[in-house]
C-alpha positions, 0 to 999 in steps of 0.5 A: 851234921846238917847246917841249921843256919839255912832257912827251911822254905817248906813251911808256911812262910814260903807260901804266905809272906811275913808282911801279910801275916802281920797284916792279918793280925793287925786287921784282926785286932782292928776288927775286934777293936772296932766291934768293942768301941763302935759296935752295933747297939741294936744288934741288926748290923751284920758285921759289927754286931758279932765280934767274930764277924768283925774280927774276920772282916778286919783280918781280911782287910788287914791282909789285903792292905798289907799285901799291897806293900809286899815286894813283887818278884821281878821276872828275869829273861830266863824266867820269861823264856821258860814260861813261853809256850811252844808255837802251834804246828798247823 
């Protein structure tokens, strides 16, 4: 019987950190809120006249802003040695 308490790292969370996904959702909500509350009365504004565009741009900004707070992986000496390229032979 398999141990189900182990985390499966093969899903989406292994590729994109949770904090970035939260930023994506917060940014999308903020983008739509900006469209709804501020918007563009004349309809000539490229981003704020369309709810889809303002939501997508808000999601992109939210992702980028929240990604700044993601913890970075610290390289160890074994990681550094594994990434070194062999010297060229002349």
